[in-house]
N, C-alpha and C positions, 0 to 999 in steps of 0.2 A: 369786709369791715367788721371790727370787733366792738362789743359793748362791755364796758366795765361793770362788773357785778360784785355783790357782796353776799356773804353767807347770812341769810335771814334766820335760819334755825334748822333744827332737825326734828322731824315728827315721824309718826307711824302712818303708813298707808291704812286708811280706815277700812279697806276691804281685805287686805292680806296681812296686815300688821307688820309689813316689811319697813325698815327704816328708809327715810327719804331726806336728803339734804335739799333745802330750798334756797335757791339763789334769786336775788332781786337786783335789778339795776338801780343806780343811784337815784333815779327819779321815781322809783316804785311803779314803773310803767310795765316792765316785763318781769315775769316770774318763770323760773326754770326749775322743775322738780327733777331730781336725779335719784333713782333708787340705788341704794348702796348696801353693803354687807354690815352685819352687826359689829364686827371688830372695827371697821372704818368709822361707823357711826359713833362708837365709843371714843375713838381717837379724836374725832371732831368735837364731840360734846365736852370732852375733858378740857379742851382749850376754851371753848365758849363759857364753860362754868368755872374756869380758872382753877382746875383741880391740879394739885402738885403731887407727883408720885415720888417715892423715895429713890427709885431707880428709873433711868430713862426707858420709856416705851419706844416702840419701833420708829415712829415718826420723829420723836425727840432725838433718838440716836442718829437718824439721818441728818437732822438739822445740826446736831453737834459735829458730825463728821464734816459737813459742808462748811460750817463756821471755822473749824480748826484747819481746814485746807484753804481757807480764804476764798471760798466759792459762794457767790450770791445767787439767790433765785430772783431773777429780774421780773418774772411774771409767770403765770400759768395761763394756758389757753385751752378752753374746751372747744375743739375744732371739728368734730365729726360726730355723726349720728347714723349708724348703719344697723339695720334690723333691730331697732329699739335699744342699741348699745351705744353709749356715749364714749368718746375718745378724747384724750387730753394730752398736752405736752407741757413739760416743765422747761422753761428757758433759763439756763444757767449762764452766769458770767464768770469765767474762769481765766485768770491771767489775761484779761482784755479780749478773750475769745468767747463768742457765743456758742453754747453747746445746747442742743435740743434733745430732751429725753422723753420717750413715749411713756405714758403713765395712765393709770385709771384715774378718772376725775376725782374719786373719793380720796385717793392717796395724794394727788396734787393739791386738793383743797386742804387736806390736813396739814401739809407742809406749808402752804401759803398762810394759813392761820398762825403757824408757829414763827414764821419769818416776817410777817407783815407784807408779804408780796401780793401784788394785785392779781385779781382773777378777771380774765376776759373770756367772753363767749362770742363765738362767731355769730353774726346776725342771722345767717341762714339756719343755724342750729336752733335758735330760739323759735324761728318760724316753723322749722321741721318738727320741733318737739310738740307744737300745738296739734300736729297731725298724727302723733303716735297712736297706733292702734291699741288703745287702752283695753278694749274688750279682749283682744288676743293676748296682750302682754300680761295683764293681771288676772285673767280668767274670769272676768266679769260676765254677768249673765246677758246683758243687753246694752244697747246704746244709751238707754236712760241712765244706767249706773255710770257710764263714761261721762255723760253730761253733768251728773251730780258731782263727780270727782273734779271736773273742771271748775264748777262753781265753788267747791270747797277751797281750792287753791286760790282762786281770785279773791275770796273774802277772808283769807287768813290774816290775823293780827298777831303781833308779838306775844300777847298773853295766851294765845292758843298753843304756844309751845311750852308745855310743862316739862318737868324733868323726864328725860327719856329713860324708860325702864328696860334694863338689860335682862 
């Protein structure tokens, strides 16, 4: 079963300063943090901040190619979590045929924001993500820091997301 989610914002990991895209379900009941790269964060933030570039950036180019080929992104799905790595698929509709493309969640999210395509996360991934070994993943000192991080995520408000600094 899948849960429809939306991009809540992009922030920095308070312990490593790595960018994180935060997804929330429509009822604000479930939160899913996904650590991403700087370039992908910039691509996502540019859409959220409505930044217009004089020339198309990579995700804009992909959107333009799909549009010109009359291919639609029906949805993206974040559907697996293995060894603290998230996996996603982009579901295309091309000439009445469904085509599924493997993708990094950050790229899929960047495209979904540009096309208005919905983002779905498999319920088991939301549950699994709550059990990510944050101590190992982020090099945290102990379980206390891991619990602090969980509390930070639970209590985040939109105003906590300032301009992301590259």
